[in-house]
Backbone bond lengths (Angstrom), bond angles and torsions (degrees), N, CA, C in turn:
res aa  C-N    CA-C-N  psi(-1)  N-CA   C-N-CA  omega(-1)  CA-C   N-CA-C  phi
1 M - - - 1.427 - - 1.537 108.75 -
2 S 1.355 117.42 135.61 1.446 117.38 178.19 1.522 108.33 -74.74
3 P 1.374 112.46 144.38 1.497 112.78 177.20 1.537 111.35 -66.49
4 I 1.359 112.63 131.07 1.546 116.81 -178.50 1.507 107.40 -116.49
5 S 1.312 115.68 127.38 1.451 121.55 179.16 1.504 112.21 -65.11
6 V 1.344 115.01 136.53 1.487 116.65 -179.52 1.546 107.66 -117.38
7 R 1.358 115.83 32.43 1.429 118.72 177.53 1.560 112.02 -59.85
8 G 1.239 116.28 131.09 1.492 121.18 -174.76 1.579 114.77 81.51
9 F 1.347 117.05 -5.53 1.520 113.81 175.48 1.459 112.26 -70.03
10 A 1.374 113.54 138.31 1.451 117.19 179.10 1.534 109.69 -82.74
11 V 1.271 117.29 130.60 1.452 121.04 173.94 1.501 107.76 -91.78
12 V 1.387 112.79 125.77 1.393 117.11 -165.46 1.574 116.28 -83.27
13 S 1.315 117.06 -11.97 1.403 118.64 176.07 1.458 114.17 -151.75
14 A 1.383 115.83 164.37 1.395 118.70 -177.42 1.563 110.16 -69.37
15 T 1.257 116.86 -23.32 1.513 123.02 178.26 1.537 105.15 -64.37
16 T 1.382 116.26 -48.12 1.507 118.15 -179.02 1.488 110.28 -61.57
17 V 1.320 121.41 -42.11 1.535 124.92 179.19 1.517 105.07 -59.45
18 T 1.290 120.27 -49.98 1.465 123.52 -176.92 1.552 112.23 -59.97
19 A 1.260 112.34 -40.30 1.538 117.65 177.64 1.389 110.92 -65.83
20 V 1.333 117.28 -41.60 1.473 118.56 -177.85 1.566 109.95 -62.61
21 G 1.375 111.80 -44.37 1.500 118.48 -175.94 1.609 106.61 -65.81
22 S 1.337 118.77 -44.28 1.468 122.56 -177.99 1.544 109.45 -57.38
23 V 1.302 110.81 -49.77 1.500 114.21 -175.78 1.421 113.86 -62.45
24 V 1.337 120.65 -46.15 1.428 126.35 178.61 1.534 108.00 -65.01
25 G 1.346 122.11 -35.78 1.479 122.41 176.47 1.481 110.13 -61.46
26 V 1.245 119.08 -50.88 1.439 125.87 -179.86 1.511 107.29 -59.42
27 A 1.316 121.18 -44.55 1.456 117.77 -177.16 1.511 115.90 -67.06
28 S 1.332 114.11 -25.43 1.508 122.12 178.09 1.473 114.11 -87.11
29 G 1.326 121.34 -2.82 1.409 124.92 -176.14 1.465 118.49 78.29
30 S 1.336 114.21 15.38 1.497 118.68 177.95 1.549 112.56 -64.32
31 T 1.390 111.53 143.95 1.469 113.30 178.50 1.550 109.06 -104.97
32 A 1.291 117.61 10.94 1.448 120.65 -176.79 1.515 109.09 -62.44
33 Q 1.305 115.69 141.47 1.482 118.29 -174.33 1.581 108.30 -96.53
34 N 1.352 110.63 153.79 1.479 119.33 -177.91 1.537 118.49 40.73
35 N 1.299 115.51 -113.21 1.537 119.48 -173.44 1.519 108.48 -106.02
36 D 1.408 119.41 10.85 1.435 121.47 -175.52 1.585 109.23 -66.04
37 A 1.327 118.44 -30.06 1.447 121.52 -175.94 1.511 108.73 -68.50
38 E 1.293 114.78 141.92 1.483 124.65 -179.72 1.553 105.28 -81.37
39 A 1.300 113.39 130.32 1.493 117.66 176.43 1.505 108.68 -68.19
40 P 1.367 120.04 137.58 1.413 122.57 178.71 1.515 111.26 -68.36
41 A 1.280 119.48 156.74 1.485 123.74 -177.63 1.539 110.16 -54.26
42 A 1.306 117.01 145.38 1.493 122.01 179.36 1.458 112.26 -61.03
43 D 1.411 116.13 -24.51 1.459 115.56 -177.68 1.559 113.41 -69.61
44 T 1.343 115.03 -20.02 1.560 115.62 -175.14 1.564 104.82 -106.90
45 T 1.283 126.22 -2.21 1.477 123.39 -178.06 1.524 108.22 -74.66
46 L 1.244 115.72 134.71 1.462 123.48 176.37 1.511 110.82 -112.09
47 L 1.390 112.10 149.16 1.409 122.22 -171.34 1.548 102.80 -62.59
48 A 1.358 115.90 -39.83 1.484 118.67 -178.59 1.462 112.85 -63.74
49 D 1.315 119.13 -17.16 1.515 121.29 -175.08 1.521 106.41 -89.73
50 I 1.330 121.34 -8.01 1.447 121.98 -177.53 1.568 107.48 -93.27
51 P 1.227 121.41 133.94 1.480 123.98 177.92 1.439 110.29 -47.94
52 A 1.306 116.98 147.22 1.457 121.97 -178.50 1.537 113.90 -57.13
53 G 1.232 114.51 -36.24 1.459 123.05 -177.89 1.521 111.18 -60.39
54 H 1.331 113.80 -31.47 1.502 117.10 -172.51 1.518 110.40 -102.58
55 Q 1.321 121.05 -9.73 1.494 123.91 -174.07 1.539 106.05 -61.91
56 A 1.282 118.61 -43.36 1.419 124.14 -177.60 1.458 111.77 -59.39
57 Q 1.422 114.83 -45.86 1.507 121.54 177.31 1.523 112.90 -57.00
58 V 1.339 113.93 -47.02 1.415 119.23 179.75 1.598 110.67 -62.53
59 Q 1.320 115.61 -45.26 1.460 115.58 -179.10 1.612 110.75 -67.29
60 I 1.254 113.99 -38.32 1.536 116.12 175.65 1.423 112.06 -61.19
61 A 1.399 116.70 -44.84 1.460 122.31 -178.11 1.576 110.44 -61.72
62 S 1.351 115.85 -38.29 1.531 121.83 177.47 1.497 109.59 -66.23
63 L 1.290 117.99 -50.06 1.462 125.96 179.30 1.523 110.89 -55.48
64 T 1.361 113.33 -45.53 1.484 117.54 179.94 1.433 110.78 -65.34
65 R 1.297 119.07 -38.26 1.470 123.53 178.31 1.540 112.77 -63.87
66 Q 1.322 112.57 -40.94 1.456 117.95 175.62 1.522 113.89 -63.04
67 A 1.335 110.11 -44.77 1.483 116.99 -178.73 1.564 109.78 -63.92
68 D 1.336 116.96 -39.66 1.459 122.43 175.94 1.471 111.77 -58.32
69 T 1.403 114.95 -46.50 1.429 118.91 -177.17 1.491 112.40 -65.60
70 Q 1.426 115.22 -40.35 1.363 118.31 177.00 1.489 114.31 -64.55
71 A 1.322 117.43 -38.93 1.457 122.21 175.48 1.472 113.22 -62.65
72 M 1.362 118.44 -38.97 1.436 121.96 177.79 1.511 110.89 -64.92
73 Q 1.417 115.28 -40.50 1.481 117.20 -178.53 1.538 109.45 -66.36
74 A 1.412 114.95 -40.99 1.406 120.07 -174.96 1.591 106.10 -66.28
75 D 1.314 115.54 -33.64 1.519 116.78 -177.24 1.519 107.72 -73.57
76 M 1.319 119.44 -35.77 1.491 121.00 178.35 1.496 109.64 -68.72
77 S 1.269 117.49 -35.52 1.465 119.01 -177.78 1.554 108.40 -73.83
78 A 1.325 116.49 -36.81 1.462 119.45 175.89 1.481 114.90 -62.85
79 R 1.366 115.85 -40.25 1.433 124.16 176.87 1.558 110.24 -63.45
80 K 1.353 112.92 -44.54 1.505 117.70 -179.75 1.609 109.56 -60.95
81 D 1.275 113.08 -45.33 1.469 119.25 -179.75 1.503 110.04 -60.30
82 A 1.305 115.41 -44.95 1.508 120.89 -174.99 1.628 107.43 -65.73
83 E 1.359 114.32 -41.39 1.477 119.03 179.26 1.516 108.89 -64.08
84 E 1.375 119.75 -42.05 1.424 119.21 176.85 1.512 114.07 -66.29
85 A 1.312 118.35 -38.72 1.435 120.52 175.54 1.488 113.67 -63.95
86 A 1.323 118.36 -33.91 1.426 124.53 -178.36 1.502 108.63 -75.24
87 R 1.336 119.61 -32.88 1.469 124.22 175.52 1.466 109.61 -66.78
88 K 1.334 116.08 -45.78 1.509 119.90 -179.84 1.488 113.85 -64.44
89 A 1.327 117.90 -40.80 1.437 128.13 174.80 1.553 111.16 -60.27
90 A 1.276 116.80 -38.75 1.482 122.71 -177.76 1.569 107.85 -74.98
91 A 1.364 113.40 -37.20 1.433 114.39 176.06 1.549 115.51 -65.61
92 R 1.392 113.39 -39.19 1.459 118.49 175.49 1.438 112.93 -64.66
93 T 1.314 116.84 -40.65 1.483 121.31 -178.21 1.584 105.18 -61.74
94 A 1.341 115.72 -48.73 1.504 119.18 -176.74 1.503 109.25 -60.02
95 I 1.311 119.72 -39.91 1.428 121.94 178.19 1.557 114.76 -60.90
96 Q 1.374 109.74 -43.80 1.452 120.51 -178.80 1.535 108.56 -64.78
97 K 1.316 118.23 -44.49 1.405 121.12 -178.78 1.552 113.42 -63.20
98 K 1.422 111.76 -38.75 1.564 119.16 178.36 1.492 105.82 -64.88
99 E 1.289 121.61 -48.86 1.418 123.05 -176.91 1.509 111.21 -61.70
100 A 1.337 117.42 -39.93 1.460 120.44 -179.93 1.539 108.90 -68.11
101 A 1.333 117.35 -36.29 1.483 119.05 179.39 1.514 107.86 -67.58
102 E 1.300 116.98 -43.05 1.495 118.04 -178.78 1.465 112.84 -64.72
103 K 1.425 115.13 -39.17 1.459 115.15 177.90 1.516 112.61 -63.85
104 A 1.384 115.87 -40.97 1.417 120.70 178.70 1.415 111.30 -61.80
105 E 1.371 118.51 -40.69 1.474 121.08 178.93 1.534 110.27 -64.07
106 Q 1.338 115.82 -40.72 1.491 116.60 -177.84 1.475 109.12 -68.11
107 E 1.314 118.51 -41.10 1.568 117.06 -178.17 1.504 108.05 -67.14
108 A 1.342 121.83 -37.69 1.412 122.28 178.59 1.531 111.63 -63.56
109 K 1.373 114.41 -34.88 1.492 117.75 177.52 1.528 109.77 -68.78
110 E 1.385 117.63 -38.28 1.431 122.70 -175.97 1.537 105.92 -70.07
111 R 1.268 118.30 -38.92 1.494 120.18 179.83 1.537 110.78 -63.86
112 A 1.359 113.89 -43.03 1.407 116.32 -178.80 1.503 110.88 -67.93
113 E 1.332 118.34 -36.27 1.492 119.99 176.33 1.532 111.36 -65.81
114 A 1.263 115.77 -40.50 1.383 119.88 178.59 1.532 114.83 -63.74
115 K 1.371 114.84 -37.04 1.387 121.17 178.61 1.574 111.06 -70.29
116 A 1.355 111.76 -37.70 1.513 115.02 178.91 1.512 109.39 -70.75
117 A 1.337 117.21 -37.66 1.452 120.00 175.47 1.504 114.93 -59.19
118 A 1.318 112.12 -42.77 1.504 122.32 -173.45 1.613 106.73 -65.66
119 S 1.307 112.44 -25.61 1.507 112.67 -174.16 1.564 111.36 -88.11
120 R 1.347 115.15 -3.55 1.468 122.95 178.81 1.496 109.64 -90.33
121 D 1.252 116.80 138.32 1.497 122.62 168.63 1.523 110.24 -141.96
122 A 1.359 116.31 -169.33 1.404 118.78 -176.77 1.553 116.37 -59.45
123 S 1.341 114.76 -25.47 1.439 121.58 -177.78 1.615 110.53 -69.67
124 S 1.364 115.83 -15.99 1.426 121.32 -173.48 1.534 109.17 -83.38
125 F 1.392 116.65 -5.89 1.397 119.38 179.52 1.592 111.33 -128.01
126 P 1.274 116.81 143.43 1.510 120.00 176.67 1.535 114.00 -58.15
127 V 1.276 119.63 136.48 1.451 123.09 177.45 1.446 107.50 -79.63
128 R 1.355 113.13 138.84 1.465 121.51 -175.17 1.555 103.71 -128.85
129 S 1.371 113.49 161.39 1.501 119.86 174.86 1.571 108.52 -76.39
130 S 1.265 114.89 -26.57 1.441 115.33 175.56 1.548 107.01 -157.82
131 Y 1.287 116.49 170.35 1.498 122.67 -171.89 1.527 109.88 -138.32
132 T 1.292 114.81 139.78 1.433 120.62 176.13 1.548 108.04 -87.10
133 V 1.305 118.29 162.19 1.472 119.95 172.56 1.372 115.17 -56.88
134 A 1.360 117.06 -42.04 1.475 121.00 178.01 1.509 111.66 -60.34
135 Q 1.369 118.48 -39.79 1.424 121.32 -179.81 1.484 111.71 -67.65
136 I 1.324 117.65 -38.93 1.449 122.10 177.07 1.508 112.42 -64.82
137 Q 1.324 116.47 -43.03 1.433 120.40 -179.38 1.592 111.02 -68.37
138 A 1.343 117.05 -32.92 1.415 119.95 170.98 1.500 114.76 -63.01
139 M 1.274 119.18 -39.34 1.425 125.01 175.58 1.566 107.45 -58.87
140 A 1.259 110.55 -51.29 1.567 118.07 -173.88 1.537 109.26 -61.74
141 A 1.329 116.12 -40.56 1.503 120.94 -179.53 1.510 109.45 -62.04
142 Q 1.367 118.94 -29.27 1.445 121.62 178.64 1.533 113.02 -80.85
143 M 1.332 117.28 -24.97 1.429 125.10 -171.95 1.559 115.96 -97.34
144 V 1.436 110.26 -25.76 1.488 118.25 -178.20 1.430 107.76 -99.88
145 P 1.342 122.95 139.10 1.423 126.24 171.77 1.489 110.90 -60.24
146 G 1.378 111.90 137.92 1.489 115.53 -173.96 1.461 118.17 -50.65
147 A 1.327 115.36 -43.47 1.475 120.71 -175.48 1.557 109.18 -67.96
148 Q 1.382 119.59 -14.91 1.421 119.27 -175.28 1.592 110.42 -109.36
149 F 1.270 113.95 -7.33 1.440 119.67 -171.52 1.587 113.78 -59.69
150 Q 1.307 118.16 -42.79 1.473 119.52 179.90 1.474 110.98 -63.22
151 C 1.265 116.74 -41.95 1.508 117.71 178.71 1.510 110.34 -63.72
152 F 1.285 115.70 -43.79 1.558 122.07 179.96 1.526 106.82 -59.16
153 S 1.410 113.61 -44.56 1.445 113.22 -178.27 1.497 115.60 -69.67
154 N 1.362 117.56 -28.39 1.470 121.43 179.29 1.510 109.26 -60.79
155 I 1.407 115.47 -44.06 1.425 124.86 -175.79 1.544 107.97 -63.95
156 V 1.339 117.31 -48.76 1.387 119.81 179.60 1.577 116.55 -60.86
157 D 1.411 106.07 -39.43 1.555 111.55 176.95 1.518 109.94 -56.65
158 H 1.375 118.76 -44.67 1.448 119.82 -177.23 1.506 115.10 -79.27
159 E 1.294 118.14 -23.94 1.492 117.94 179.45 1.556 114.22 -85.62
160 S 1.327 113.62 -36.41 1.490 112.26 -173.78 1.487 114.33 -147.54
161 S 1.340 118.78 0.19 1.445 123.98 -176.17 1.517 109.86 54.70
162 W 1.316 116.25 39.38 1.469 122.79 -179.27 1.590 118.02 60.27
163 N 1.368 112.36 26.33 1.401 118.88 179.78 1.570 106.70 -98.55
164 Y 1.345 115.46 107.35 1.458 118.89 -172.67 1.502 110.82 -76.79
165 L 1.344 120.61 -5.66 1.428 124.48 178.89 1.624 110.00 -111.09
166 A 1.329 116.20 13.03 1.450 117.61 -179.75 1.497 112.30 -65.04
167 V 1.361 116.53 140.95 1.460 121.62 176.29 1.509 105.85 -132.41
168 N 1.363 114.07 136.60 1.465 120.84 173.60 1.469 109.09 -85.54
169 A 1.421 114.25 116.11 1.409 119.38 -175.89 1.463 116.16 -56.63
170 S 1.358 115.12 -31.18 1.479 119.25 -178.33 1.453 115.37 -87.09
171 S 1.318 121.28 -43.28 1.434 122.46 -174.28 1.601 113.62 -101.23
172 G 1.280 112.10 -23.65 1.454 117.65 178.93 1.603 109.61 90.20
173 A 1.341 114.84 7.03 1.512 119.33 177.74 1.533 108.72 -59.01
174 Y 1.326 111.05 139.69 1.509 115.22 -171.31 1.496 117.14 -126.18
175 G 1.307 120.43 147.78 1.382 128.34 166.63 1.556 118.07 85.01
176 L 1.209 119.62 -164.37 1.466 125.44 -175.84 1.488 112.42 -57.47
177 F 1.390 116.23 -37.49 1.474 122.91 -169.21 1.563 107.87 -106.20
178 Q 1.409 117.21 -1.77 1.458 121.43 -174.23 1.523 113.90 51.05
179 A 1.325 110.30 52.80 1.502 119.06 179.47 1.466 108.07 -66.59
180 L 1.420 118.43 139.34 1.353 122.10 -179.77 1.499 109.22 -130.65
181 P 1.263 121.14 116.94 1.515 123.14 -13.07 1.515 117.11 -69.63
182 G 1.225 122.30 160.94 1.391 120.27 -176.59 1.500 112.02 -68.02
183 S 1.256 121.18 -21.37 1.505 124.40 176.26 1.466 113.45 -61.91
184 K 1.386 117.67 -14.63 1.487 114.33 171.59 1.399 114.48 -54.14
185 M 1.302 117.43 -33.59 1.515 120.92 -176.34 1.485 114.14 -69.79
186 S 1.312 118.75 -8.86 1.508 122.58 173.92 1.534 111.65 -59.74
187 S 1.403 114.80 -22.44 1.385 118.68 -179.98 1.570 115.55 -57.83
188 V 1.345 117.02 -19.74 1.456 119.72 -178.00 1.495 106.02 -121.16
189 G 1.306 125.14 -1.97 1.457 122.67 175.78 1.460 113.12 175.63
190 V 1.358 121.94 140.83 1.418 122.72 178.45 1.511 117.76 -73.37
191 D 1.385 109.02 -12.82 1.483 112.97 -177.84 1.474 108.34 -98.82
192 W 1.358 120.39 35.46 1.459 122.49 -176.40 1.544 113.73 -64.53
193 R 1.269 115.12 -23.34 1.579 117.31 179.00 1.505 110.27 -74.58
194 T 1.286 119.70 -32.31 1.492 116.47 -173.67 1.530 116.72 -120.00
195 N 1.326 116.19 -0.63 1.446 118.86 -177.09 1.481 108.39 -113.41
196 P 1.315 123.61 112.57 1.407 125.38 -179.53 1.515 114.11 -69.76
197 A 1.358 116.69 -25.66 1.432 121.57 173.76 1.572 111.30 -62.14
198 T 1.271 113.82 -37.79 1.510 116.15 -179.77 1.475 109.02 -74.29
199 Q 1.261 119.22 -35.23 1.475 122.76 176.95 1.631 110.28 -66.53
200 I 1.248 115.16 -42.75 1.494 123.95 175.67 1.570 109.95 -55.44
201 K 1.367 111.53 -50.00 1.436 114.65 178.68 1.437 116.97 -61.37
202 W 1.398 115.07 -38.62 1.378 119.80 179.11 1.599 110.90 -68.94
203 G 1.350 115.33 -44.62 1.474 119.90 178.85 1.568 114.27 -56.81
204 L 1.390 111.25 -43.76 1.454 116.22 -179.41 1.559 109.89 -66.59
205 N 1.304 117.50 -43.90 1.501 119.87 174.94 1.485 111.73 -53.17
206 Y 1.377 115.55 -48.33 1.387 121.88 -174.58 1.564 113.29 -61.66
207 M 1.323 116.98 -44.32 1.457 125.21 -179.08 1.537 109.59 -65.69
208 N 1.357 114.43 -39.31 1.533 116.78 176.78 1.513 113.62 -68.44
209 S 1.294 115.52 -39.81 1.458 119.50 -175.09 1.522 109.95 -78.39
210 A 1.320 121.24 -39.67 1.409 124.56 -176.46 1.519 112.76 -81.07
211 Y 1.332 119.33 -37.92 1.433 123.04 -173.35 1.494 118.33 -121.38
212 G 1.328 114.18 -15.68 1.513 122.38 -177.34 1.459 118.06 100.57
213 S 1.357 114.43 -19.77 1.515 121.58 177.94 1.447 107.96 -179.01
214 P 1.443 118.43 163.04 1.405 121.34 179.82 1.576 110.86 -67.62
215 C 1.318 120.19 -26.99 1.451 120.88 -179.37 1.571 107.32 -72.98
216 A 1.324 115.60 -38.36 1.531 115.66 176.17 1.501 112.21 -68.71
217 A 1.321 119.54 -33.54 1.390 124.00 172.04 1.548 110.80 -62.95
218 W 1.324 115.96 -42.93 1.489 119.84 179.17 1.567 110.13 -64.57
219 T 1.261 118.02 -38.86 1.431 120.11 178.15 1.522 109.95 -63.42
220 F 1.247 116.12 -39.77 1.491 118.84 174.07 1.511 114.61 -63.36
221 W 1.329 111.96 -42.98 1.459 119.80 179.21 1.539 112.58 -58.42
222 Q 1.373 114.83 -42.44 1.372 118.72 -179.31 1.483 114.88 -66.23
223 A 1.364 117.99 -28.71 1.457 123.77 176.68 1.473 114.18 -78.48
224 N 1.401 115.68 -29.17 1.397 119.92 -170.62 1.480 116.46 -126.80
225 H 1.308 117.17 -7.91 1.519 122.04 179.92 1.506 111.46 62.94
226 W 1.203 119.84 23.88 1.459 126.20 166.89 1.478 108.08 -159.11
227 Y 1.322 116.61 170.57 1.523 120.49 -179.79 1.533 110.35 -149.26
């Protein structure tokens, strides 16, 4: 058997240590009695120098120590992975909570805007003999929820170009929304012919009841070119 270095091998018992010291002492010609001889440094001990009965113990002790070290390293790695996974999960949860809070805040804002818009009618604005496009759009901006205004505006752009007196020569459709017949708008005000605020109120009510919102109405309009 070739001499194999057992540097770093753990000796599992005092008996093994004594045996190693005794064998080495005899091999070197030492006359020391019993355990008086000093055991040589572990660096120079060879597996071949250890009695056969103890070699297995030394090897088992070394393998056990290696297995323990590997188990400890695996445990540390597992803990590190678990901590990282927990950190990522916490970050995802925080993002989801933030997004949910922002969504709830936006929905609450839209509900408040819708409620405020619903409370406005023609009487909320001064009556004029005539109205400019800018004045009509300003009225609409106060009556239509902010998130829905662009869709609302798109429909009016296509239907009448914000002309509250517009009349379709063929069908007789009237006003900002080309209501047919125009008298439908009397349901929200007798001044439907001359007051754009009354027409806006009617148009908003119609879009909400027929489609759910101005943006839903605009989606339908884009697909059909009418609403």
